[in-house]
N, C-alpha and C positions, 0 to 999 in steps of 0.2 A: 532591525527588525530583522527576518531569516529568511534566506531565498530557501523556496520548495520547489521539488520537482515532483510533480502528481500525477503517476501513471493511472490510467483509467483499466478498467476492469475487463472481461471477455465479451459484453455487450457493446464496447466501444466506449467514445468519449461521448456520454450521454449529456443530456442537460441536467442531470443531477449529479454528475461529477465537475460539470462547468459551473453548478451553483456552489457546490461546496466550496470549489475553490476560489470563487468569489466573496465569499463569506471569511475566509483567511485572508484574501486580499484586502476586504472589510477592516481586517484586525491589524493591519498594517505591515504584513508579510508580501514578500514578492512572490509568487504563483507562477510558474511553467506547466502547462498541461499538452505534453506530446501527445500526438495522435498516432497512434501505431499501427491502427487499421485505415489509415488513408480516408477518413471520412466516413466511412462503413460504420452503421452501429446496426444492431439487431434487437427485437423486441423480445427474442426467447434466450434465455441464457445457453440452453444447449446448440442452439445455434450459432452463438459466438463460441463457443468452445469449440465447436466445429470448425469454424474459420480459422480460429487460431491453429487448429491443429494442419490444416490445408495451408497455412504460411509456414508454420514451423516453429516452435518455441524458441530454437536458435536464432531464427530470424527476429522474432519480437525481440527477446536480450539482445541482440544487434542494434537493433532499432532504437531501442531503451539507452544504450551506450552512446549513440551517436546524438541522440536529442540532448545529452549533457556534456557532448564535448566542446563546447564555448562556454559553458558556464563555469564560474571560480568551482574551488574544490571544497569550500567551506560552504556545503548544503546539506540540506535535509532532504534525504530520498523517500517519497511516500508513494503507496499504490494500493491501490483497490484489487482483492483477490489475485486474478493474472499479472495485474499489475506490479502485483508486489514482489514478483521474480525480478524484474529489471531494478526496481527499489531496492531490494536485498544486496542483489549482485553489484550496483553502486556503491552501497554503503558499505559493504564489508571489503571493496576493492579498492577505493577512490583514496590515499592517502589526506588528511586534512578533511573528510565529511564529518558534518556535525552530529547526523545522526539518520534513524530512519523511523517511518510510521508504516507499518504493516496491517493494513485492514481486510480482514476475511482471509489471510493467506500468509503463509510463512514455511519456509524451507530448512531442513538440517542443514546449517552453515557447513558443514564438511562436504554435502554434495556440491557444493560451489568451489570448492577447490581450498577453503581455507575454513579457521575457526573465525567466529565471531569476536571482533576486537574487545577485550574486555573493558577500554574506558569510551565506546562508542555507545551512547543513549539510544535506546530503541522502545518504542512502544507498539504492543501488538494487541490486534482487538478483533475478537470474533463472537459470534451466537455461541451459547452454551450448547445448542442441539443441531447447529447447522452440519448436515453429515460431511457437506464437501471441506468443511474446515476440521471437523471433530474424526469422521472416519478416515480421510486420505493421509492421517498424519500431520497435517498442520498444527494442530494444536500439541501435539506430543513435541514436533519441532520447537515450538512457540517454548514450551516448559523447559525443555534442555536449554534454550539461551537464556530463560530468566534462573535457572539453576547457577548458570556459569557466569554470567554476567551482572555486576553489582547496579548495572545502570539500567536494567531493563526493566519493563512493568507489561504486566501479562492482563487483559481485562477483558471478561467475560459479560455477555449481556444474554438475557432470556429471550428465548425463542429460538428457532430455527430456520429464519432468513437470512441466507447468503451475502446480499447485498443490501442489509436493510438501514443503511444510511446512505444510499441513493434516493432522494428523494420523487425521482421521476420514473420509480419501479414500483409495481404493486407490493414487494414485500417489504418495501419503507415502513421502519417502526419509529416514529416520532422522539417518542420517550428515550430511547436508546441512542438515536441517532444525535439528539440535542446533548446527552451526556458525554456519548464519544467525539463531539465536536468541544465542548469544554475542556475535555482531556487532552485533544491535539494541540488546542490553543494554549493550553498550560504548559504544555510541554515545549513547545515552538518560543513560547517567552522565555523558559527555561535555558533554553540551549542559547539564545541570541547572544 
């Protein structure tokens, strides 16, 4: 099956992120969940974003790179929101990467110093009314990748929940999360 590195969102390595990883493991995949916050989690998204700002986004990216140091190159890098940043950096810059799964987050590839490799599969997921995904430019970045890369997929879900796939948070949307998970599992099987 596939080796996956799954990076958490700004609220930390929550029970919902751990449960998502466990479901991927249950489907036969090897999943690593690095803790970029050294055990801290936050009840509120704004508190988590403030914490990430205090740590520094460059430090978070460095911690993401360090978490992948001992892994083989043929990995799928995945991340929720803030975690999409190290996932995208690693996917774009690691020769032999198998793919990327970006959940509620996406950066314009050129902002990371290179274009998205045209043969690198990627799935991008977001809520169609999520201000953090739509208004912050993530959706535009996702659409640019999909337009340029034949093996890129963009899925939009109803609603405005930023972290709708984390079942430990109030904005969890079961119907959308189940569909997202089915698509992620199909993607992992396809790149295996």
